[in-house]
Structure formats: C-alpha cells, structure tokens
C-alpha positions as CSV (number, residue, x, y, z in Angstrom):
1,M,0.0,0.0,0.0
2,K,1.2,3.4,-0.9
3,D,0.1,6.9,0.5
4,I,-0.1,9.6,-2.0
5,L,-0.5,13.1,-0.7
6,V,-1.9,15.8,-2.9
7,L,-1.1,19.3,-1.7
8,G,-3.6,21.9,-3.1
9,A,-7.2,21.2,-4.2
10,G,-7.5,24.2,-6.7
11,L,-9.3,24.2,-10.1
12,S,-6.6,22.5,-11.9
13,T,-6.6,19.5,-9.5
14,T,-9.9,18.0,-10.3
15,S,-8.8,15.5,-13.1
16,L,-5.6,14.6,-11.2
17,I,-7.4,13.8,-7.9
18,Q,-10.0,11.8,-9.8
19,Y,-7.4,9.9,-11.7
20,L,-5.6,8.9,-8.5
21,L,-8.9,7.9,-6.8
22,N,-10.1,6.0,-9.8
23,N,-6.8,3.8,-9.6
24,S,-6.6,3.7,-5.9
25,T,-8.3,0.3,-5.3
26,V,-6.4,-1.6,-8.3
27,Y,-2.9,-0.3,-7.1
28,D,-3.8,-0.2,-3.3
29,W,-3.2,3.5,-2.7
30,N,-4.7,5.8,-0.1
31,I,-5.0,9.4,-1.4
32,T,-4.8,12.4,0.9
33,V,-5.8,15.7,-0.5
34,A,-4.5,18.5,1.6
35,D,-5.4,22.2,1.2
36,L,-5.7,25.3,3.4
37,D,-9.4,25.2,2.8
38,K,-10.3,21.7,4.0
39,N,-13.8,22.0,2.7
40,L,-12.4,22.4,-0.9
41,A,-10.2,19.3,-0.4
42,T,-13.4,17.4,0.9
43,K,-15.4,18.2,-2.3
44,K,-12.5,17.0,-4.4
45,V,-12.3,13.6,-2.5
46,H,-16.1,13.3,-3.0
47,G,-16.6,10.8,-0.4
48,H,-14.3,8.1,-1.9
49,E,-13.4,5.3,0.4
50,R,-9.8,5.5,-0.6
51,G,-9.7,9.3,-0.1
52,K,-9.0,11.7,2.9
53,A,-9.3,15.5,3.1
54,I,-7.2,17.3,5.5
55,S,-6.2,21.0,6.3
56,F,-2.7,22.0,5.4
57,D,-0.3,25.0,5.5
58,I,2.9,24.6,4.2
59,N,4.1,27.5,6.4
60,D,3.2,25.6,9.4
61,D,6.6,24.0,9.8
62,V,5.9,21.2,12.3
63,A,2.4,20.1,11.1
64,S,3.5,20.2,7.3
65,S,6.6,18.2,8.1
66,K,4.5,15.6,9.8
67,T,2.1,15.3,6.9
68,I,4.8,14.9,4.4
69,A,6.6,12.5,6.4
70,E,3.5,10.1,6.6
71,A,3.3,10.1,2.7
72,D,5.2,7.8,0.2
73,I,4.7,10.2,-2.7
74,V,3.9,14.0,-2.7
75,V,2.3,15.7,-5.6
76,S,2.5,19.5,-5.1
77,M,-0.4,21.7,-6.8
78,L,0.3,24.5,-4.5
79,P,1.1,28.1,-6.0
80,A,4.5,27.9,-7.7
81,F,6.3,30.1,-5.5
82,M,5.6,27.5,-2.6
83,H,7.1,24.5,-4.3
84,H,10.6,25.1,-3.0
85,L,9.3,24.8,0.6
86,V,7.7,21.6,-0.3
87,A,10.9,20.3,-2.1
88,K,13.0,21.2,1.0
89,K,10.9,19.0,3.2
90,C,10.7,16.1,0.5
91,V,14.6,16.2,0.3
92,E,15.0,16.0,4.2
93,L,12.3,13.4,4.5
94,R,13.4,11.6,1.3
95,K,10.0,11.7,-0.4
96,P,9.5,11.7,-4.1
97,M,7.9,14.9,-5.4
98,L,6.0,15.6,-8.6
99,T,4.5,18.8,-9.8
100,A,3.2,20.5,-13.0
101,S,5.1,23.7,-12.5
102,Y,8.3,25.0,-14.2
103,A,11.7,23.8,-13.1
104,T,12.8,27.4,-11.9
105,D,16.2,28.3,-10.7
106,D,15.0,27.9,-7.0
107,M,13.9,24.4,-7.8
108,K,17.0,23.4,-9.8
109,A,18.9,24.1,-6.6
110,F,17.5,20.9,-5.3
111,D,18.9,18.7,-8.0
112,E,22.0,17.6,-6.2
113,P,20.4,17.4,-2.8
114,A,17.6,15.3,-4.3
115,Q,20.0,12.9,-5.9
116,K,22.0,12.5,-2.7
117,A,18.7,11.7,-1.0
118,G,18.0,9.2,-3.8
119,I,14.6,10.9,-4.8
120,P,13.3,12.3,-8.0
121,I,11.5,15.7,-8.2
122,L,9.5,15.2,-11.3
123,M,8.8,18.7,-12.7
124,E,6.9,20.3,-15.7
125,L,4.3,17.5,-15.9
126,G,1.2,19.4,-16.8
127,V,0.3,20.8,-20.3
128,D,2.7,23.7,-21.0
129,P,5.0,22.9,-19.6
130,G,4.4,19.1,-19.9
131,I,2.6,17.7,-22.8
132,D,4.3,20.2,-25.0
133,H,7.7,18.7,-23.9
134,M,6.5,15.0,-24.3
135,S,4.8,15.5,-27.7
136,A,7.7,17.5,-29.2
137,M,10.3,15.1,-27.9
138,R,8.5,12.3,-29.4
139,I,8.8,14.0,-32.9
140,I,12.4,15.3,-32.3
141,N,13.7,11.8,-31.4
142,R,11.9,10.2,-34.3
143,I,13.5,12.6,-36.6
144,K,16.8,12.1,-35.1
145,N,16.6,8.3,-35.3
146,L,15.9,8.6,-39.0
147,G,19.1,10.7,-39.5
148,G,17.2,14.0,-40.1
149,E,18.6,17.5,-39.3
150,I,16.0,19.8,-37.5
151,L,15.9,23.2,-39.1
152,S,13.2,25.0,-37.3
153,F,10.7,24.3,-34.5
154,Y,7.5,26.6,-33.8
155,S,5.3,25.6,-30.8
156,F,2.0,27.3,-29.8
157,T,-0.3,26.7,-26.9
158,G,-3.5,28.5,-25.9
159,G,-6.0,28.0,-23.0
160,L,-9.1,29.5,-24.6
161,V,-12.8,29.5,-24.5
162,A,-14.6,26.7,-26.6
163,P,-16.2,27.8,-29.8
164,E,-19.7,27.2,-28.6
165,S,-19.0,29.4,-25.5
166,D,-17.3,32.1,-27.3
167,N,-19.6,34.9,-27.0
168,N,-17.9,38.2,-26.2
169,P,-16.0,40.6,-28.3
170,W,-12.5,39.5,-26.9
171,N,-13.2,36.0,-28.0
172,Y,-11.5,35.1,-24.8
173,K,-12.6,34.0,-21.1
174,L,-10.4,33.1,-18.0
175,T,-9.6,29.5,-18.0
176,W,-6.4,29.8,-16.0
177,N,-4.9,31.9,-13.4
178,P,-6.0,35.6,-14.1
179,R,-3.0,37.1,-12.6
180,N,-0.9,35.3,-15.1
181,V,-3.0,36.6,-17.9
182,V,-2.6,40.2,-16.8
183,M,1.2,39.7,-16.4
184,A,1.8,37.6,-19.5
185,G,4.8,38.7,-21.5
186,N,6.4,41.1,-19.0
187,G,10.0,41.3,-19.5
188,V,11.8,40.5,-22.8
189,S,10.7,37.9,-25.2
190,K,13.6,36.2,-26.9
191,F,13.8,33.6,-29.7
192,I,16.0,32.7,-32.8
193,Q,15.0,33.0,-36.5
194,Q,17.2,31.6,-39.3
195,G,20.4,32.1,-37.0
196,S,19.4,35.4,-35.9
197,Y,18.7,36.2,-32.2
198,K,15.5,38.3,-31.8
199,Y,14.5,40.3,-28.7
200,I,11.0,41.7,-28.2
201,P,10.5,44.3,-25.2
202,Y,7.2,44.0,-23.4
203,Y,5.9,47.4,-24.8
204,R,6.2,45.9,-28.4
205,L,5.3,42.3,-27.7
206,F,1.6,42.5,-28.6
207,E,2.4,44.3,-31.9
208,R,4.5,41.4,-33.1
209,T,2.1,38.4,-33.6
210,L,2.1,35.5,-35.9
211,K,-1.0,34.0,-37.5
212,R,-2.0,30.4,-37.7
213,K,-4.8,28.3,-38.8
214,I,-5.2,25.1,-36.5
215,L,-7.1,21.9,-37.3
216,N,-10.7,23.0,-38.0
217,Y,-11.0,25.8,-35.3
218,G,-10.0,28.7,-37.6
219,E,-7.6,31.4,-37.3
220,F,-5.4,32.2,-34.3
221,E,-2.7,34.8,-33.5
222,A,0.3,34.1,-31.4
223,Y,2.7,36.2,-29.3
224,A,6.0,35.2,-28.3
225,N,6.7,33.5,-25.0
226,R,9.4,35.1,-22.7
227,D,12.2,32.5,-23.3
228,S,12.2,30.2,-26.3
229,L,16.1,30.1,-26.3
230,S,16.4,27.8,-23.3
231,Y,14.5,25.0,-25.1
232,R,17.2,24.4,-27.4
233,E,19.3,22.7,-24.5
234,I,16.1,21.1,-23.1
235,Y,15.2,19.6,-26.4
236,G,18.7,18.7,-27.4
237,L,18.6,21.1,-30.3
238,K,21.5,23.2,-29.4
239,D,22.4,24.3,-33.1
240,I,18.9,24.7,-34.4
241,P,18.6,27.9,-36.6
242,T,14.9,28.7,-35.6
243,M,13.2,28.1,-32.1
244,Y,10.1,30.0,-31.4
245,R,7.4,29.2,-28.7
246,G,4.3,31.4,-28.5
247,T,0.9,31.8,-26.8
248,L,-2.3,31.5,-28.8
249,R,-5.4,33.9,-28.8
250,R,-8.0,34.6,-31.3
251,P,-7.3,37.4,-33.9
252,G,-7.6,40.9,-32.6
253,Y,-6.9,40.2,-28.9
254,A,-3.4,41.4,-29.0
255,K,-4.2,44.6,-30.6
256,A,-6.8,45.4,-27.9
257,W,-4.6,44.1,-25.1
258,N,-1.9,46.3,-26.4
259,V,-3.8,49.4,-25.5
260,F,-3.4,48.4,-21.7
261,V,0.3,47.7,-22.1
262,K,1.1,51.0,-23.8
263,L,-1.2,52.7,-21.0
264,G,0.7,51.2,-18.3
265,A,-2.4,49.5,-17.0
266,T,-0.6,46.2,-16.4
267,D,2.1,47.5,-14.4
268,D,2.6,45.9,-10.9
269,T,5.2,48.0,-9.4
270,Y,3.4,50.7,-7.5
271,K,0.0,51.2,-5.9
272,I,-2.5,53.8,-6.9
273,E,-3.6,56.3,-4.3
274,N,-7.2,56.1,-3.2
275,S,-7.8,53.3,-5.5
276,E,-10.8,51.9,-3.6
277,N,-12.8,55.0,-4.3
278,M,-11.9,55.5,-7.8
279,T,-14.2,54.2,-10.8
280,Y,-12.9,52.3,-13.8
281,R,-13.3,55.5,-15.8
282,D,-11.1,57.3,-13.2
283,F,-8.6,54.6,-13.5
284,I,-8.2,54.8,-17.3
285,N,-8.3,58.7,-17.1
286,S,-5.5,58.6,-14.6
287,F,-3.1,57.7,-17.3
288,M,-4.3,60.5,-19.7
289,Q,-3.2,64.1,-19.9
290,Y,-5.1,66.3,-17.6
291,E,-8.0,67.9,-19.9
292,P,-11.1,68.0,-17.9
293,N,-13.4,69.1,-20.8
294,V,-12.4,66.2,-23.0
295,P,-14.2,62.7,-22.6
296,V,-11.9,59.8,-21.5
297,E,-13.0,58.0,-24.6
298,V,-11.7,60.6,-26.9
299,K,-8.6,61.1,-24.9
300,L,-7.9,57.5,-25.1
301,Q,-8.5,57.3,-28.8
302,N,-6.1,60.4,-29.3
303,Y,-3.5,58.6,-27.0
304,S,-3.5,55.2,-28.6
305,E,-3.8,54.4,-32.4
306,D,-4.9,51.1,-31.4
307,A,-7.9,52.4,-29.4
308,A,-9.0,54.5,-32.2
309,D,-9.7,51.2,-34.2
310,P,-13.5,51.0,-34.0
311,V,-13.2,47.2,-33.4
312,V,-10.8,47.6,-30.6
313,F,-12.6,50.4,-29.1
314,E,-15.8,48.3,-28.9
315,K,-13.9,45.5,-27.1
316,L,-12.4,48.2,-24.6
317,K,-16.1,49.6,-24.1
318,W,-17.5,46.1,-23.5
319,L,-14.9,45.3,-20.9
320,G,-16.3,48.4,-18.9
321,I,-13.2,50.4,-18.6
322,F,-15.3,53.6,-19.1
323,D,-18.0,52.7,-16.4
324,K,-18.5,54.9,-13.5
325,R,-18.5,51.8,-11.1
326,K,-16.2,52.0,-8.2
327,I,-13.2,49.7,-8.1
328,G,-13.5,48.8,-4.4
329,L,-10.0,47.4,-4.3
330,K,-7.7,49.3,-1.6
331,N,-4.0,50.2,-2.1
332,A,-4.0,48.4,-5.6
333,T,-1.5,48.3,-8.5
334,P,-2.7,49.1,-11.9
335,A,-2.4,45.2,-12.6
336,Q,-4.6,44.4,-9.8
337,I,-7.2,46.7,-10.9
338,L,-7.0,45.5,-14.4
339,Q,-7.2,41.8,-13.0
340,K,-10.4,42.5,-10.9
341,L,-12.0,43.9,-14.1
342,I,-11.3,40.9,-16.3
343,M,-12.2,38.6,-13.6
344,E,-15.8,40.0,-13.7
345,K,-16.0,40.3,-17.4
346,W,-14.1,37.4,-18.7
347,K,-15.5,34.7,-16.3
348,L,-16.9,31.6,-17.6
349,D,-20.7,31.2,-17.5
350,P,-22.1,28.4,-15.8
351,D,-22.6,26.2,-18.8
352,D,-19.4,27.3,-20.7
353,K,-16.7,25.0,-21.8
354,D,-12.9,25.8,-22.3
355,M,-10.6,24.7,-25.0
356,L,-6.9,23.8,-25.0
357,I,-5.2,24.0,-28.3
358,M,-1.6,23.1,-29.2
359,Q,0.4,22.8,-32.3
360,H,3.9,22.0,-33.1
361,E,5.7,22.7,-36.6
362,F,9.0,21.0,-37.4
363,K,11.1,21.7,-40.6
364,Y,13.8,19.1,-41.1
365,R,16.2,17.9,-43.8
366,L,16.6,14.1,-44.6
367,G,18.9,13.4,-47.4
368,D,18.3,15.7,-50.2
369,E,14.6,16.5,-49.3
370,N,13.2,19.1,-46.9
371,K,10.1,18.2,-44.9
372,M,7.7,19.7,-42.6
373,I,5.6,18.1,-39.7
374,V,2.6,19.8,-38.2
375,S,1.2,18.1,-35.1
376,A,-1.9,19.7,-33.3
377,M,-4.2,18.9,-30.5
378,A,-7.4,20.5,-29.3
379,I,-9.4,19.5,-26.3
380,I,-12.8,20.8,-25.4
381,G,-13.7,20.8,-21.6
382,E,-16.8,18.8,-20.4
383,S,-18.0,21.3,-17.7
384,Q,-16.6,23.9,-15.3
385,E,-15.1,21.2,-13.0
386,E,-13.9,18.8,-15.9
387,T,-12.1,21.6,-17.9
388,A,-9.8,20.9,-20.7
389,M,-7.2,22.8,-18.7
390,A,-7.8,20.5,-15.6
391,K,-7.6,17.4,-17.8
392,T,-4.5,18.4,-19.6
393,V,-2.8,19.5,-16.5
394,G,-3.8,16.9,-14.1
395,L,-3.9,13.7,-16.2
396,P,-0.1,13.5,-17.2
397,L,0.7,14.5,-13.7
398,G,-1.6,11.6,-12.4
399,I,-0.2,9.1,-14.9
400,A,3.5,10.1,-14.0
401,T,2.5,9.4,-10.4
402,K,1.3,6.0,-11.2
403,L,4.5,5.1,-13.0
404,L,6.5,6.3,-10.1
405,A,4.4,4.6,-7.6
406,T,4.5,1.3,-9.6
407,G,8.3,1.4,-10.0
408,K,8.4,2.2,-13.7
409,I,10.2,5.5,-13.2
410,N,13.7,4.9,-11.5
411,I,15.5,8.4,-11.7
412,T,16.7,10.8,-9.1
413,G,17.1,14.7,-9.0
414,I,15.2,17.2,-10.9
415,Q,13.6,15.9,-14.0
416,R,11.6,17.0,-17.0
417,P,9.5,14.5,-18.9
418,I,11.9,14.5,-22.0
419,A,13.1,11.0,-21.8
420,A,11.2,8.3,-23.6
421,E,10.8,6.2,-20.4
422,I,8.5,8.9,-19.0
423,Y,6.9,10.6,-22.1
424,E,6.0,7.4,-24.0
425,P,3.8,5.8,-21.4
426,I,2.1,9.0,-20.6
427,L,1.3,10.0,-24.2
428,K,0.0,6.4,-24.7
429,E,-2.4,6.5,-21.8
430,L,-3.5,10.2,-22.4
431,E,-4.7,8.8,-25.8
432,S,-7.4,6.8,-23.9
433,F,-8.7,10.0,-22.7
434,G,-8.9,11.6,-25.9
435,I,-5.8,13.6,-25.6
436,T,-4.2,13.0,-29.0
437,F,-2.3,14.9,-31.7
438,K,-3.3,15.0,-35.4
439,E,0.0,14.8,-37.7
440,S,0.7,15.7,-41.2
441,E,3.9,15.7,-43.1
442,Y,4.7,17.0,-46.4
443,L,7.7,18.1,-48.5
444,V,8.6,21.9,-48.6
445,D,11.1,24.1,-50.3
446,A,14.5,24.8,-48.7
447,S,13.7,28.3,-47.5
C-alpha cells in the first residue's frame, strides 16, 4: 500500500485527484488531499473510500513536515512560489515529489540534494510545460533516429474558450490564473530565427504576432513566450537555426490588449492612491493628460492608435473601462485593478466550456529532401469542473505519479518529462482520454 499526498485542491486538480482515486483500489493506494481550505479538499475527494481530506499549511513547519513524512509520494499543486518549501521537506524526509510547474532556478537548486537523498523531483508534468515537452520530444527523437536534421521548431499553446461558448467581443474567457493573464509577456521575449537572435521588449510584444490556422478551429494569433532560447538545450537542439514558442489567442486580442500595455495598466510595481474610491473610468483617465473638458473615450483614442480602431474600441468599451463603477480595491496596483475587471467580465458562464489547443511545427532535412511536420491537438472541456485545462494539467501528472508508484520510473534529482521512459507511457495513456495529436507531413522548399 502507498500513501499519495496531493497538496492543493484548486481548479486544476480535479482531473488529477479523480484519476488517482479511480486507480487507488487497483494499486492499493490511499489518497490524501490537503489544502488550506479543508472544505475544498473534501469536495475533491467526493466521499471516496480511499480518499481523505485534511487541512494543510506549508508555512506551519511542524504540522506540514509531519503530513509529508507520512506520505510515500508527494504531488504539489500549491502555487508555484511555494514549491521550494515543499521540495526542501521532501529532500529532508526522502519523499519523491511531482509537480506541473516550471523547473525554476529555485527548484533546480534541489537537484544535487535530491540525488543525494535518492529521490526524484519530477517537474513540468502538466500541459505547458508538460504535454508540450512530451509531444515535441517524441517527434524530435523520431526525426533524429531517421538521421534527419531539424531546421526549425515553432510551438504554440493556448488556453481559450470553446467555440460554442465564445460569446464576447474579445473571443476570450479566463480558463487559468487571471494574474498570469494580466502579467503575460512582462520582460523581454527572446527567440532565434534563421540563426538571428530576436528580442522583443514587453511594450512591443503584442504588436509582433504570428498568424496560424489550427485544425478545424479557424484562425489564431500568437505572441512570443518570454524565453524560447532555453528550450534548445532542453530538447537537445543546441544548433537549431529557428526556435520559437508562442501563446495563442483569437485574432484581434493582441491589438486590444496592447492598449493596456501602452497605457501602463498592466504595471504591478506601484500602488494607486485612493484606488478603492476610484471608478474604472477614473482609473483609465489617471493615465491620460489632464484635460477636464475632454471625455476619457476621446482622450484614449487620441493617445492610442490601437484604441482608435472601431473594433478595438468596442472591445474596450464592452470590458467596462469607461464605467462609473467603483473599483473597491484598496491600495491596488494597476495590474490588480485590471485583473479585478477581467475576472468580472471574462469569467466562464455556468454552462461554458473551455478549450486547450496546441500545435508544433517542425522543418527538417532528410537526405536531399526538406520536410515539414505539423502536429496539433485540441481538447474541449466537459464542464466547469472537468475543464480541458484541468484534464491536460492533471492527467499527465496523475499518470506520472502512477508510473513512479509502480516502479516504472527509476531516476533521481530534478527531472523533466523529456526521456522516452517517461513520455512514451504518458502519451500512450493520454490517448485513452482523448488527448491526441493529429499529425501531417509534407515536402517543403529549402527556404
């Protein structure tokens, strides 16, 4: 019998917890779901005979150590900034750890200690990062095994609203952490094209988009992710001339969002005075020149060429930025105010479904031929509980947990799912849940 501890019971844990409970009897597992909100954990366990819900606070050093010590495997779904606290305890107590989050520098520092402790810390086991790694590595290794040379790799992922639930002018609703949506792209985005290094500063990011048609879901636009260059090493493509990773949105989103970027409304570095008593109209006006007799709408259109576009302006107006409603958020940063607004306007309606879409594009040379592989996946959620995001984040993590618990994974230290022994069984089982890629291959010219 093994005791599996899941830390965190948020939205993206639904499919993970259900998967572990569904397999608990066959593999003789006990599943403990631990959250600061015990009631939330109880809902996720759903009365299963092999499940237990407890209250958990990683900052309670004694109690959290005791809880982790009683587990055989720890799956952390806590906020990413807390993972290093979990990892520290897992190393000290020699408990294997898994998570869907990025292997940050803070986490990479646990590589050697985890190896010495003889435990794995398996990371980036969600969708992006996660399924993107696994599906890409499967094709990369196939091309290499054929003797091919990979010339370019483009990869795109988007958490979006399903077409049947797409009923607002932004063609977007929140399907993941709203703060991450507001802060997306902050910093410098870097990639390489035809051997030339490219850097896009944040204030230009949403002006530099790529267009793509994906499967039968129509057109999308993509803006560059913050760091595409590091993936050359991760994927074993050190000398690849072109490497680009991007985030997908529907056409027109970037141009409208760029208005907020240029205004400074996504800034999270300072607090606005008297923010709780401001209206959203006041908020937008606070970035404009002092012209008391000029309406905010006119000032914004004069300030921003994008806002003067009638289609963009309708998006902004619909969002409520000109409303005379009080914000009601004390000592808030601009980013926090904007987040509050989009959480109100971009929330999923009760019957809405989300969509997760991903596409990889490889160009490679094999002999005297140049070929292209396009591999794409689209998953539609079933409900607000069984979302596409929850499935694609939780299921690969759950399958990896099963592989670890049954002795199919025998590695130590910080690890991503880039080895065939990890990604092959995960991708194979994901197919039974309808998470599959449609692949096409054809000849292309040498350019």
